C-alpha positions in Angstrom: 11.8 32.4 -28.6 13.6 29.1 -28.1 13.1 25.8 -29.8 9.3 26.0 -29.5 9.2 29.3 -31.5 11.6 27.9 -34.1 9.4 24.8 -34.6 6.3 26.9 -35.1 8.2 29.1 -37.7 9.3 26.0 -39.6 5.8 24.8 -39.6 4.5 28.1 -41.0 7.2 28.0 -43.7 6.3 24.5 -44.7 2.7 25.4 -44.8 3.4 28.4 -47.1 5.3 26.2 -49.5 2.5 23.6 -49.6 -0.1 26.3 -50.2 2.1 27.8 -53.0 2.4 24.5 -54.7 -1.2 23.6 -54.3 -2.2 27.0 -55.8 0.1 26.6 -58.8 -1.2 23.1 -59.4 -4.8 24.3 -59.3 -4.3 27.2 -61.7 -2.4 25.1 -64.2 -4.9 22.2 -64.0 -8.0 24.4 -64.5 -6.2 26.4 -67.2 -5.7 23.3 -69.2 -9.2 22.2 -68.8 -10.4 25.6 -70.1 -8.7 24.9 -73.4 -11.3 22.2 -74.3 -14.6 23.7 -75.4 -16.9 20.7 -76.0 -20.7 21.4 -75.9 -20.2 24.9 -74.8 -18.5 23.7 -71.6 -15.8 26.3 -70.5 -14.2 26.5 -67.1 -11.3 28.9 -67.6 -13.1 32.0 -66.5 -13.8 30.7 -63.0 -11.1 28.1 -62.4 -8.8 30.4 -60.4 -11.6 31.2 -57.9 -12.0 27.6 -57.0 -8.2 27.3 -56.5 -8.0 30.4 -54.3 -11.0 29.2 -52.2 -9.4 25.8 -51.5 -6.1 27.4 -50.8 -7.6 29.9 -48.4 -9.5 27.1 -46.5 -6.3 25.1 -46.1 -4.4 28.2 -45.0 -7.0 28.9 -42.4 -6.8 25.4 -41.0 -3.0 25.6 -40.8 -3.2 29.0 -39.0 -5.6 27.6 -36.4 -3.3 24.6 -35.8 -0.3 26.9 -35.5 -2.1 29.0 -32.9 -3.2 26.1 -30.8 0.3 24.6 -30.9 1.9 27.8 -29.7 -0.7 28.2 -26.9 -0.1 24.7 -25.6 3.7 25.2 -25.7 3.3 28.4 -23.6 0.9 26.7 -21.2 2.8 23.5 -20.4 6.4 24.6 -20.6 7.9 26.8 -17.9 8.9 30.3 -19.1 12.3 31.6 -18.1 13.5 35.1 -18.8 17.2 34.4 -18.3 19.5 31.4 -18.4 20.3 31.9 -14.7 16.6 31.3 -13.8 16.7 28.1 -15.8 19.9 27.1 -14.0 18.3 27.7 -10.6 15.3 25.7 -11.5 17.5 22.9 -12.7 19.5 22.8 -9.4 16.3 22.7 -7.3 14.9 19.8 -9.3 18.3 18.0 -9.1 18.3 18.5 -5.3 14.8 17.1 -5.0 15.8 14.2 -7.1 18.8 13.4 -5.0 16.7 13.6 -1.9 14.1 11.2 -3.3 16.8 8.8 -4.4 18.3 8.8 -0.8 14.8 8.1 0.7 14.3 5.3 -1.8 17.7 3.8 -0.9 16.9 4.0 2.8 13.5 2.3 2.3 15.1 -0.5 0.2 17.6 -1.1 3.0 14.8 -1.3 5.5 12.9 -3.8 3.4 16.0 -5.9 2.9 16.7 -5.9 6.7 13.1 -6.6 7.7 12.7 -9.8 9.5 9.0 -10.7 10.0 9.7 -13.5 12.5 11.8 -11.2 14.7 9.1 -8.5 14.7 6.4 -11.0 15.7 8.7 -12.3 18.4 9.3 -8.8 19.8 5.6 -8.0 19.8 4.8 -11.3 21.6 7.3 -10.4 24.3 5.9 -6.9 24.7 2.4 -8.3 24.9 3.4 -10.8 27.6 2.0 -13.8 25.7 5.3 -15.7 25.6 7.4 -17.0 28.5 10.7 -15.2 29.2 13.9 -16.0 30.9 16.8 -13.7 31.8 18.7 -12.1 34.6 17.1 -9.8 37.1 15.9 -9.5 40.8 13.6 -11.5 42.9 11.8 -9.5 45.7 9.9 -11.0 48.5 7.5 -8.7 50.3 5.6 -9.7 53.5 3.4 -8.2 56.2 5.0 -7.3 59.6 6.3 -10.5 61.3 6.4 -9.4 64.9 3.4 -9.6 67.2 1.4 -6.3 67.2 0.8 -4.4 70.4 -2.8 -3.8 71.5 -2.7 -0.1 70.6 -1.3 -0.7 67.1 -3.6 -0.6 64.0 -3.1 -3.9 62.1 -4.0 -2.1 58.8 -0.8 -0.1 59.0 1.4 -3.2 59.1 0.2 -5.2 56.1 1.1 -4.8 52.5 -1.5 -2.7 50.6 -2.2 -2.8 46.9 -0.8 0.7 46.4 2.5 -0.3 47.9 2.7 -3.2 45.6 1.8 -1.0 42.7 4.5 1.5 43.6 7.1 -1.3 43.8 6.2 -2.4 40.3 6.3 1.2 39.0 9.8 1.6 40.4 10.9 -1.6 38.6 9.4 -0.4 35.3 11.1 3.0 35.7 14.4 1.3 36.3 14.3 -0.5 33.0 12.6 -3.8 33.9 11.6 -5.7 30.7 9.1 -8.0 32.3 7.5 -8.4 35.7 5.5 -11.2 37.4 3.9 -11.3 40.9 3.3 -14.8 42.4 3.4 -16.2 38.9 1.0 -13.7 37.4 2.6 -11.9 34.4 1.9 -8.2 34.3 0.8 -6.6 31.1 -0.7 -3.2 30.0 -4.2 -4.2 31.2 -3.1 -5.4 34.7 -4.5 -3.3 37.5 -4.1 -3.4 41.3 -6.9 -3.1 43.8 -7.8 -4.2 47.4 -9.9 -7.3 47.9 -10.3 -7.7 51.7 -7.2 -9.1 53.1 -5.8 -10.0 49.7 -4.7 -7.9 46.7 -6.4 -8.2 43.3 -3.8 -8.3 40.6 -5.6 -8.3 37.3 -8.2 -10.9 37.9 -6.1 -13.0 40.4 -6.4 -12.7 44.2 -2.9 -12.8 45.8 -2.0 -13.2 49.4 1.4 -12.6 51.2 4.2 -13.4 50.8 4.3 -11.5 47.5 7.2 -12.7 45.3 8.0 -10.2 42.5 10.3 -11.3 39.7 11.7 -8.7 37.3 13.9 -9.3 34.3 16.4 -6.5 33.6 19.8 -5.3 34.7 20.1 -6.6 38.2 22.3 -3.9 39.6 20.1 -1.1 38.2 16.9 -2.7 39.5 18.3 -3.2 43.0 19.8 0.3 43.2 16.5 1.9 42.1 14.7 0.3 45.2 17.5 1.1 47.7 18.3 4.7 46.8 17.9 7.2 49.8 14.3 8.3 50.0 13.2 5.6 47.6 10.7 2.9 47.8 12.2 1.0 50.8 12.8 4.0 52.9 9.4 5.6 52.3 7.1 2.5 52.0 8.8 -0.4 53.8 10.8 0.8 56.8 8.2 3.1 58.4 5.7 0.1 58.5 8.2 -2.6 59.5 7.2 -4.7 56.4 9.5 -7.5 55.5 11.4 -7.3 52.2 14.2 -9.4 50.7 16.0 -8.7 47.4 18.0 -11.4 45.6 20.0 -10.9 42.4 19.4 -13.8 40.0 21.3 -14.8 36.9 18.3 -16.6 35.5 14.6 -15.9 36.2 11.7 -17.6 34.5 8.5 -15.6 33.9 5.4 -17.4 32.7 3.2 -16.0 29.9 0.1 -13.9 30.5 -3.0 -16.1 30.7 -5.7 -13.6 31.0 -8.2 -12.2 28.5 -7.2 -9.7 25.8 -10.5 -9.1 24.2 -11.2 -5.5 23.0 -14.9 -4.8 22.8 -14.8 -1.0 22.2 -11.3 -0.1 21.0 -10.6 -0.1 17.3 -7.3 0.3 15.4 -7.0 3.6 13.6 -4.8 3.6 10.4 -1.9 6.0 10.5 -3.3 8.0 7.6 -6.5 8.6 9.4 -5.0 9.9 12.7 -6.5 13.3 13.4 -5.9 14.4 17.0 -2.5 15.7 18.1 -1.1 15.8 21.6 -1.7 19.5 21.8 -5.4 19.1 20.8 -5.8 16.4 23.4 -4.4 18.6 26.1 -6.8 21.4 25.1 -9.8 19.1 25.2 -8.8 17.7 28.5 -8.5 21.1 30.0 -12.0 22.1 28.8 -13.5 18.9 30.2 -11.8 19.5 33.6 -13.2 23.1 33.7 -16.8 21.8 33.0 -16.4 19.1 35.6 -15.2 21.5 38.2 -18.1 23.9 37.6 -20.7 21.2 37.7 -19.2 19.2 40.6 -21.6 20.7 43.1 -24.7 19.7 41.1 -23.3 16.2 40.6 -22.9 15.7 44.4 -26.6 16.6 44.8 -27.6 14.0 42.2 -28.3 16.4 39.3 -27.1 16.1 35.8 -23.9 18.1 35.2 
């Protein structure tokens, strides 16, 4: 039965002893009272009934208490049939405890090593709101410099916004940490589009020559642009555009000076994140299917 059963047995034994003593005291007490017969008052004939009744009531209360105690013990304490089962449970609990202690130690180390100023500085660098300086490459991109012949299309020999965008993408892919074009710092919201004979970078209209400064490993950035079949061979040489690449030990990039106002986007706490990548892919596929089926009606001006 274990220590719980033994405790209940001890309680029952003590209860029996208390009842026995109480019964003896009651009988003796009322027996003495019955010896006095003043005014016809006599209690000896019924004294034992009162004692037995009180003893029975106390015994019933103790039995109810014993039953409830045993029920609670069985409910809240795990029951094991063998010692080996108890050992297995103990080992599992000890393993879980060791794991939690390791996690707690790791979290404490992270808290001790946390530097708020360094994190804020890193976020400012990523957002582009702070000026940067470091090694990298400086690229100058221009339209064709030779006079065009009468049968040549001028639009084929000027720098287009998509070519400038491809150049920037090549730099990002090669590990560039920051990029600026004609003094305009590029951030996540920066887009490229055509604006007549100029290129709209973000909200700034830029005209050639386009000077692109990128901070990063100079050798890697330059090699990424000059690989066979890369940006220069596919986008520059066929259109005779001018390009110069200089490796610099120190480049200065100004901070982003545009607007960063969010009117529709809201931050979602981590504990409230619901959509996983797989769910997003499924939703995108369904939207694409609907759009494809309704594209004909959209072209005719009808609601999809």
